C-alpha positions as CSV (number, residue, x, y, z in Angstrom):
1,M,151.0,123.9,109.9
2,T,152.7,126.0,107.3
3,D,150.8,129.2,108.2
4,D,153.4,130.0,111.0
5,P,156.5,131.5,109.3
6,L,158.7,131.1,112.3
7,P,161.2,128.2,112.1
8,V,161.6,125.5,114.7
9,L,165.0,125.3,116.3
10,V,166.5,121.8,116.2
11,I,169.4,121.2,118.5
12,E,171.2,117.9,117.5
13,D,174.9,117.1,117.1
14,E,174.7,113.8,115.1
15,A,175.0,114.5,111.4
16,A,172.8,111.5,110.4
17,V,170.0,112.6,112.8
18,Q,170.3,116.2,111.6
19,S,169.8,115.0,108.0
20,F,166.8,112.8,109.0
21,L,165.2,115.6,110.9
22,R,165.7,118.2,108.2
23,A,164.3,116.0,105.5
24,A,161.3,114.9,107.6
25,L,160.4,118.3,108.9
26,E,160.9,120.3,105.7
27,R,159.0,117.6,103.7
28,N,156.1,118.3,106.1
29,G,156.2,122.0,105.7
30,I,158.1,122.9,108.8
31,N,160.9,125.5,108.4
32,I,163.9,124.7,110.7
33,V,167.1,126.2,111.9
34,M,169.7,123.6,112.9
35,A,172.1,124.0,115.8
36,G,174.9,121.4,116.4
37,S,175.2,122.0,120.1
38,G,173.3,123.3,123.1
39,V,175.7,126.3,123.2
40,E,174.8,127.1,119.5
41,G,171.1,126.6,120.3
42,L,171.2,129.1,123.1
43,E,173.0,131.7,120.9
44,L,170.3,131.2,118.3
45,L,167.5,131.5,120.9
46,K,169.0,134.8,122.1
47,A,169.2,136.2,118.5
48,Q,165.9,135.2,116.9
49,S,162.3,134.0,117.4
50,F,161.2,130.4,117.0
51,R,158.0,128.6,116.8
52,G,159.3,125.7,118.9
53,V,162.4,123.8,120.1
54,I,163.4,120.2,119.4
55,S,166.5,119.4,121.5
56,D,168.7,116.4,122.0
57,M,169.1,115.6,125.7
58,R,172.9,115.5,125.3
59,T,175.1,117.6,123.0
60,P,178.8,118.5,123.1
61,G,179.9,121.8,124.7
62,G,178.5,121.4,128.2
63,V,175.0,122.6,127.5
64,S,172.4,119.8,127.8
65,G,168.7,119.7,126.8
66,D,168.0,120.2,130.5
67,D,170.1,123.4,130.4
68,V,168.2,124.6,127.3
69,H,164.9,124.0,129.1
70,A,166.1,125.9,132.2
71,W,167.1,128.8,129.9
72,L,163.7,128.8,128.2
73,M,162.0,128.9,131.7
74,E,163.9,132.0,132.6
75,N,164.0,133.8,129.2
76,R,161.4,132.4,126.7
77,P,158.7,130.7,128.8
78,E,156.2,131.0,125.9
79,L,158.3,128.3,124.1
80,L,158.1,125.7,127.0
81,P,154.8,124.2,125.8
82,R,156.4,123.8,122.3
83,M,159.5,122.0,123.3
84,L,160.3,118.4,122.5
85,F,163.3,116.3,123.7
86,I,164.9,113.6,121.6
87,T,167.3,111.1,123.0
88,G,168.9,107.8,122.5
89,D,169.1,107.1,126.2
90,T,165.9,107.0,128.2
91,V,167.3,104.4,130.6
92,N,169.8,106.9,132.0
93,E,168.7,108.0,135.4
94,E,169.6,111.7,134.8
95,T,167.5,111.6,131.6
96,R,164.5,110.0,133.3
97,N,164.7,112.6,136.1
98,T,164.8,115.5,133.6
99,L,161.8,114.1,131.7
100,R,159.8,113.6,135.0
101,R,160.8,117.0,136.4
102,T,160.2,119.1,133.2
103,G,157.2,117.3,131.8
104,V,158.6,117.9,128.3
105,P,157.5,115.2,125.8
106,C,160.3,113.0,124.5
107,I,160.8,110.8,121.5
108,E,163.4,108.1,121.6
109,K,166.0,107.5,118.8
110,P,165.7,105.8,116.5
111,F,162.3,107.1,115.5
112,R,160.1,106.8,112.4
113,V,159.0,109.8,110.4
114,Q,155.3,109.2,111.1
115,E,156.0,108.8,114.9
116,L,158.1,112.0,114.9
117,M,155.5,114.0,113.0
118,T,152.7,112.9,115.2
119,V,154.5,114.1,118.3
120,I,155.8,117.3,116.7
121,R,152.3,118.3,115.5
122,Q,150.9,117.7,119.0
123,V,153.7,119.9,120.5
124,L,153.5,122.7,118.0
125,E,149.8,123.0,117.9
126,E,149.3,123.6,121.6
C-alpha cells in the first residue's frame, strides 16, 4: 500500500480520534493529511490531490461528511470509491439516510486498529 505517494485526507474534529487515526494509518504505511473540520477538508481538497478521503459524518463549521461527499461528486468523482465515513452515531436517522443514499462504507467509533485497517485497505485498493 505504500507505493502510492498521495496522502489520504482525514477529516476529524476530535483530538483523541485524530491521534488514534494518525498513529494507526502511519504505522501501516499510509501518509495522511489531517483536517479538523469539513470546511478545512474542502479547502485541502481544492488545493491538492489525495489518494482517498476518510471523513467524520459531523464536524464543526457547518460542513458535514454528507457535504464533503456532495462536493466530491461534483468536483472529484474519482475519489468517491475511495471514501470512508467514520461516525459515533449510526442510530441517527440523518446518518442512516446518508449512508443508504451514498453507499459510502462507514466504520463506527470506537473502532479497533485491525477493523479500521481492514476497511481502509478495501476502500483504498478499489
